[in-house]
Every structure is written in structure tokens, then in C-alpha cells.
BATIBA-283324 format. One record per residue (C-alpha): residue in one letter; x, y, z. Coordinates in nm, 3 decimals. Layout:
# BATIBA-283324
atom type->A&px->X&py->Y&pz->Z
...
END
This chain:
# BATIBA-283324
atom type->M&px->-1.068&py->-2.017&pz->-1.821
atom type->S&px->-0.700&py->-2.019&pz->-2.003
atom type->P&px->-0.726&py->-2.041&pz->-2.362
atom type->D&px->-0.636&py->-2.454&pz->-2.416
atom type->F&px->-0.865&py->-2.552&pz->-2.123
atom type->Q&px->-0.653&py->-2.668&pz->-1.874
atom type->H&px->-0.668&py->-2.425&pz->-1.576
atom type->E&px->-0.888&py->-2.167&pz->-1.490
atom type->V&px->-0.861&py->-1.849&pz->-1.254
atom type->F&px->-1.117&py->-1.761&pz->-1.013
atom type->L&px->-1.252&py->-1.625&pz->-0.712
atom type->E&px->-1.396&py->-1.812&pz->-0.401
atom type->G&px->-1.570&py->-1.664&pz->-0.081
atom type->E&px->-1.872&py->-1.548&pz->0.085
atom type->E&px->-2.119&py->-1.333&pz->0.030
atom type->G&px->-2.141&py->-1.091&pz->0.320
atom type->L&px->-1.801&py->-1.157&pz->0.484
atom type->G&px->-1.458&py->-0.930&pz->0.324
atom type->E&px->-1.255&py->-1.265&pz->0.313
atom type->C&px->-1.188&py->-1.346&pz->-0.054
atom type->E&px->-0.911&py->-1.567&pz->-0.206
atom type->L&px->-0.773&py->-1.575&pz->-0.548
atom type->R&px->-0.756&py->-1.956&pz->-0.750
atom type->I&px->-0.574&py->-2.095&pz->-1.002
atom type->R&px->-0.727&py->-2.475&pz->-1.089
atom type->S&px->-0.594&py->-2.763&pz->-1.293
atom type->L&px->-0.921&py->-2.873&pz->-1.495
atom type->T&px->-0.752&py->-3.203&pz->-1.580
atom type->D&px->-0.758&py->-3.252&pz->-1.205
atom type->G&px->-0.942&py->-2.986&pz->-1.017
atom type->K&px->-0.600&py->-2.958&pz->-0.765
atom type->I&px->-0.578&py->-2.647&pz->-0.715
atom type->L&px->-0.233&py->-2.524&pz->-0.810
atom type->F&px->-0.233&py->-2.164&pz->-0.644
atom type->S&px->-0.394&py->-1.963&pz->-0.388
atom type->A&px->-0.369&py->-1.610&pz->-0.270
atom type->D&px->-0.563&py->-1.341&pz->-0.069
atom type->A&px->-0.794&py->-1.109&pz->-0.298
atom type->S&px->-0.983&py->-0.965&pz->0.044
atom type->G&px->-0.896&py->-0.596&pz->-0.014
atom type->L&px->-1.202&py->-0.413&pz->-0.177
atom type->G&px->-1.549&py->-0.474&pz->0.062
atom type->T&px->-1.767&py->-0.806&pz->-0.010
atom type->F&px->-1.710&py->-1.110&pz->-0.182
atom type->R&px->-2.003&py->-0.954&pz->-0.451
atom type->T&px->-1.797&py->-0.654&pz->-0.486
atom type->A&px->-1.449&py->-0.791&pz->-0.573
atom type->T&px->-1.591&py->-0.994&pz->-0.855
atom type->E&px->-1.740&py->-0.779&pz->-1.046
atom type->P&px->-1.611&py->-0.685&pz->-1.390
atom type->G&px->-1.461&py->-0.406&pz->-1.280
atom type->N&px->-1.280&py->-0.516&pz->-1.008
atom type->F&px->-1.128&py->-0.816&pz->-1.156
atom type->K&px->-1.001&py->-0.877&pz->-1.468
atom type->C&px->-0.807&py->-1.242&pz->-1.554
atom type->L&px->-0.579&py->-1.208&pz->-1.935
atom type->W&px->-0.482&py->-1.495&pz->-2.062
atom type->S&px->-0.186&py->-1.536&pz->-2.243
atom type->P&px->-0.233&py->-1.691&pz->-2.631
atom type->D&px->-0.050&py->-2.033&pz->-2.588
atom type->S&px->-0.189&py->-2.057&pz->-2.229
atom type->R&px->0.192&py->-2.006&pz->-2.035
atom type->F&px->0.125&py->-1.655&pz->-1.884
atom type->V&px->-0.206&py->-1.541&pz->-1.692
atom type->A&px->-0.231&py->-1.174&pz->-1.563
atom type->I&px->-0.510&py->-1.066&pz->-1.316
atom type->F&px->-0.608&py->-0.721&pz->-1.200
atom type->T&px->-0.816&py->-0.709&pz->-0.828
atom type->R&px->-0.870&py->-0.425&pz->-0.670
atom type->G&px->-0.672&py->-0.386&pz->-0.342
atom type->T&px->-0.876&py->-0.089&pz->-0.232
atom type->K&px->-1.185&py->0.180&pz->-0.353
atom type->R&px->-0.820&py->0.368&pz->-0.506
atom type->S&px->-0.634&py->0.132&pz->-0.640
atom type->G&px->-0.614&py->-0.223&pz->-0.809
atom type->E&px->-0.323&py->-0.390&pz->-0.929
atom type->T&px->-0.213&py->-0.657&pz->-1.193
atom type->A&px->-0.013&py->-1.012&pz->-1.039
atom type->L&px->0.152&py->-1.152&pz->-1.337
atom type->Y&px->0.213&py->-1.585&pz->-1.314
atom type->R&px->0.378&py->-1.864&pz->-1.534
atom type->I&px->0.170&py->-2.189&pz->-1.552
atom type->A&px->0.369&py->-2.442&pz->-1.673
atom type->G&px->0.150&py->-2.756&pz->-1.584
atom type->D&px->0.117&py->-2.740&pz->-1.203
atom type->Q&px->0.368&py->-2.513&pz->-1.117
atom type->V&px->0.309&py->-2.161&pz->-1.113
atom type->Q&px->0.551&py->-1.886&pz->-1.079
atom type->P&px->0.458&py->-1.533&pz->-1.023
atom type->I&px->0.611&py->-1.291&pz->-1.182
atom type->A&px->0.698&py->-0.932&pz->-1.078
atom type->I&px->0.627&py->-0.679&pz->-1.226
atom type->P&px->0.861&py->-0.349&pz->-1.202
atom type->D&px->0.764&py->-0.042&pz->-0.949
atom type->V&px->0.543&py->0.178&pz->-1.192
atom type->M&px->0.611&py->0.459&pz->-0.896
atom type->P&px->0.988&py->0.633&pz->-1.016
atom type->R&px->0.842&py->0.638&pz->-1.369
atom type->I&px->0.512&py->0.802&pz->-1.285
atom type->R&px->0.658&py->1.007&pz->-1.028
atom type->R&px->0.847&py->1.248&pz->-1.234
atom type->H&px->0.488&py->1.344&pz->-1.378
atom type->L&px->0.263&py->1.407&pz->-1.097
atom type->T&px->0.151&py->1.797&pz->-1.044
atom type->A&px->0.014&py->1.723&pz->-0.684
atom type->E&px->-0.011&py->1.436&pz->-0.433
atom type->L&px->-0.134&py->1.109&pz->-0.616
atom type->R&px->-0.537&py->0.981&pz->-0.532
atom type->A&px->-0.537&py->0.626&pz->-0.667
atom type->L&px->-0.364&py->0.419&pz->-0.861
atom type->W&px->-0.512&py->0.169&pz->-1.109
atom type->I&px->-0.272&py->-0.039&pz->-1.305
atom type->R&px->-0.454&py->-0.299&pz->-1.572
atom type->P&px->-0.375&py->-0.574&pz->-1.800
atom type->E&px->-0.504&py->-0.482&pz->-2.175
atom type->V&px->-0.364&py->-0.714&pz->-2.408
atom type->W&px->-0.116&py->-0.984&pz->-2.510
atom type->L&px->0.091&py->-0.902&pz->-2.742
atom type->P&px->0.343&py->-1.188&pz->-2.978
atom type->G&px->0.689&py->-1.312&pz->-2.831
atom type->H&px->0.527&py->-1.257&pz->-2.432
atom type->G&px->0.456&py->-0.914&pz->-2.434
atom type->L&px->0.237&py->-0.734&pz->-2.233
atom type->L&px->0.051&py->-0.359&pz->-2.217
atom type->L&px->-0.085&py->-0.264&pz->-1.899
atom type->S&px->-0.258&py->0.078&pz->-1.835
atom type->V&px->-0.144&py->0.278&pz->-1.562
atom type->E&px->-0.385&py->0.523&pz->-1.444
atom type->G&px->-0.481&py->0.761&pz->-1.146
atom type->T&px->-0.618&py->1.070&pz->-1.033
atom type->Q&px->-0.425&py->1.330&pz->-0.879
atom type->M&px->-0.545&py->1.557&pz->-0.582
atom type->D&px->-0.549&py->1.810&pz->-0.769
atom type->E&px->-0.895&py->1.840&pz->-0.995
atom type->A&px->-0.765&py->2.040&pz->-1.258
atom type->H&px->-0.500&py->1.832&pz->-1.399
atom type->A&px->-0.648&py->1.493&pz->-1.199
atom type->N&px->-0.650&py->1.220&pz->-1.426
atom type->F&px->-0.369&py->1.060&pz->-1.607
atom type->R&px->-0.305&py->0.727&pz->-1.776
atom type->F&px->0.012&py->0.588&pz->-1.891
atom type->I&px->0.048&py->0.249&pz->-2.156
atom type->L&px->0.349&py->0.031&pz->-1.952
atom type->T&px->0.485&py->-0.264&pz->-2.241
atom type->L&px->0.622&py->-0.537&pz->-2.033
atom type->N&px->0.858&py->-0.782&pz->-2.171
atom type->L&px->0.865&py->-1.155&pz->-2.075
atom type->K&px->1.172&py->-1.393&pz->-2.048
atom type->A&px->1.316&py->-1.690&pz->-1.897
atom type->G&px->1.652&py->-1.643&pz->-1.718
atom type->K&px->1.921&py->-1.904&pz->-1.679
atom type->S&px->1.805&py->-2.098&pz->-1.392
atom type->G&px->1.464&py->-2.090&pz->-1.590
atom type->R&px->1.253&py->-1.818&pz->-1.320
atom type->W&px->1.034&py->-1.569&pz->-1.548
atom type->T&px->1.069&py->-1.193&pz->-1.506
atom type->A&px->0.863&py->-0.895&pz->-1.658
atom type->A&px->1.107&py->-0.559&pz->-1.808
atom type->A&px->0.941&py->-0.246&pz->-1.910
atom type->A&px->1.013&py->-0.197&pz->-2.242
atom type->A&px->0.843&py->0.107&pz->-2.286
atom type->F&px->0.674&py->0.340&pz->-2.036
atom type->E&px->0.458&py->0.658&pz->-2.234
atom type->Q&px->0.158&py->0.893&pz->-2.175
atom type->D&px->-0.153&py->0.792&pz->-2.334
atom type->H&px->-0.257&py->1.173&pz->-2.463
atom type->T&px->-0.643&py->1.104&pz->-2.493
atom type->I&px->-0.632&py->1.183&pz->-2.197
atom type->P&px->-0.568&py->1.565&pz->-2.057
atom type->F&px->-0.239&py->1.558&pz->-1.843
atom type->S&px->-0.047&py->1.817&pz->-1.704
atom type->I&px->0.347&py->1.780&pz->-1.747
atom type->K&px->0.549&py->1.961&pz->-1.452
END
């Protein structure tokens, strides 16, 4: 539920089926404002487990970052701006060009999770993954995004920083 108690994000589906929908709903009238397929990882029960689904609202309730697992070895964050009954998806910059130069082996898994909102509509995300080379398998980066409104009123996200988290050993080529 959003901090202002006006909206909620939830997954809807039936147990036993692999189909699942991500929904954003207005709590004032119950209207579904946004719906998208979220069937990537197994059953509805699996999709709703805390490690596979995370919702992070901005303190002012204007933005929500939603992590869902796409497959066993992938998960991504979708970002949305909510203004009244309007929901605008906001594209997150592609992280692969930034990661690729650090890899010492083939990419095995990648998860991009929202961690914390910063003042002024900034967002920290963890970019974690593994490589096929077990000796240097794990990596983690911190991606800082800045959100801003363009002249047209549409919001965009730009990478402000992309730094390696040195608490996880990682071989850089």
C-alpha cells in the first residue's frame, strides 16, 4: 500500500496456474489503473514469495518500484509514476553495457532490485548476479537513478552513478 493509502500494488492469479498479473489499484474506488503480465516464475504462490516480489513506494507516494522474478536466474525492477488515476511506466536505463566490461565469464544470472528511495526522487537499486566461472561468480553493483519530469511532463530515469559494491569479492578484468 502506498504511504498515502491511496493505491496498492498486488499480484493476482490462481494457485496451480503459471499465469499471474501485476496490478495497481486505486483504493478510493477500487479501480484497476494498471495491469501487466507477471507470469515469469512458476506458480502464483512462487511469484508472491518475498524473494520474488518486492514493492517499494517513494515517501510521497508518487512513484513505485516493483521487483518481480522473470525466471529462476533473472529478476528486474519496473518503475511507475502514479498521478491520480494515471500510471506512467518509466524506463530504467540498460545496465548490461555497464556490467559487461567487468565480467570475466559468461553471465549466469542477473537481478535488479529496488533498495531505497533518496530525497528528490532518487532511487538506489542493487544489481546482483553470478557468472559461469565459479571462482569469480558473484557480483553486486549499486545503481543510483535520478527521476525527473521532461518538458512534455513525462518522467524519465537517468543513471547518476553505477558503483561496485566491494563487500562482495569480485574479479575485475
